[in-house]
Structure formats: structure tokens, C-alpha cells
C-alpha positions, 0 to 999 in steps of 0.5 A, a space after each residue: 357496869 355504868 361506872 366501869 365505862 367512864 373509868 375505862 375511858 379515863 384510864 385510856 385517856 390518861 395512859 401515856 402514848 407509846 411510839 411505834 416499835 421498830 426492829 432493825 434489819 441487820 442485813 440492810 443496816 450499817 453502822 460505821 465511822 470515817 476518820 483520817 489516818 496517816 493523812 488518808 481517809 479511813 472508814 470502818 464499820 461495826 459488824 455487831 450492834 443492836 438497837 431498840 427503837 421506838 419512834 413515831 414522827 407524830 409523837 416525838 415526845 415518846 420516841 427513844 433509841 438505845 444502841 449498843 455496839 460491840 467494839 471488837 466487831 470493828 472491821 475495815 479493809 485494812 486488817 493491820 489497822 483494825 488490830 491497832 484500833 481495837 488495841 490499848 492505844 485505840 478503843 481498848 476493846 478488851 477493857 471497854 467492849 461496848 459503846 452505848 448511845 441512848 437518846 434524850 430527845 428528838 426534834 423535827 426539822 421539817 419534812 423527813 429531817 430530824 435531830 436526835 440528841 443523846 448520850 454516847 458512852 465510849 471508852 468509859 466516858 459519857 458525852 452528849 452527841 447530836 445526830 441529824 438524820 433523814 427518815 423515810 417511812 414507807 408502810 411498815 418499813 423505815 429507812 434512816 441515814 444520819 451522821 454525827 461528828 465527834 472528837 475521839 479525844 473527847 472519849 479518851 480514844 488514842 493519844 492527844 496527837 493528831 498524827 497518825 489519826 485525826 481527832 475528828 471522827 464522823 459516825 455514819 448510820 444507814 439503818 433499815 427497820 420494820 414495824 
């Protein structure tokens, strides 16, 4: 028994730390984007997506986020544009049904400000993405808001022309999760 206690203590000390796991509250969370379409602001959201998040502000080295988005769940207030966006000239949702974002790291900017770096795979193309975000944790509830700027053409979405859709797209996240 005397040999077992030091062994258990060693194994516990040598075990990697694990960040807290968070469960997204889909009813209180939104994932979407804004762009300029025909020189007018256009915003949409994805109704179906899932995220696996492990995050502890005191242990960013072990923090991870893995997000999968159902592209066909895109919806806006302009259904005629939604059909075009999901079609072959846009997301090509039939051929590329999901977008996938996996973090490669997190860093603190002080206070409630953080930056997530990761890889976004969209339309069959993977590119690095940086997402600054703010996070407030109250008890066992976390609220995160953030944006990431990207170019749709980097992912082969739409043509090279800027008319009718601008190249720049802002991805927006407003997420509530519980531990």
C-alpha cells in the first residue's frame, strides 16, 4: 500500500489537464454572417450547427473548439437570395454540405478578450482563420461574442467578381453555453 500512494500521486500529477467542457444552448446562440449584396447589407444565419467546446481561461493550452455547420440551414429574410446562395454559384450546399472550424490555439488579450486561431474548411478548401472574441463566464454559464473577417473567394465561394456579392464576409458568433 505504501508504494501505491506515491504511484497514484505521480499519475495524477503527470496526467494532462483538461479544460472545462461546455454545452452550447442552441436556443440562445446564433452563428451567421454579413456581406454586401448588390451594394446593400445582407445578413444570414445558420439554423443548424454543433460545437464541441473545452475551454478554461486559466488553461488555454488545453482549450479546443470544433464546430460543424450545416450549410443548407442558411436562412435570411430574403429567401430568393438564400436559394442562390446555397446553389452552385454560392456555397454549393449539395456538393459541400458542411463547413468545419477547428481551433489550433487560443490566447488572452487581457480581461474578457481572447483570440482563437483555427482552420476553416468551407467549399472543400481549408484556410487559417483568426477570431477575436469576448467571453463572460458567470457561474456555470458562458456567453461569447466574436467576429472573423474572411474573403469568400479564398474558399472558392462565388465568382471572382465583386458584383453582386462583395468578397469580404464577416462571420458573427453569439454563443451561450453551460458547463
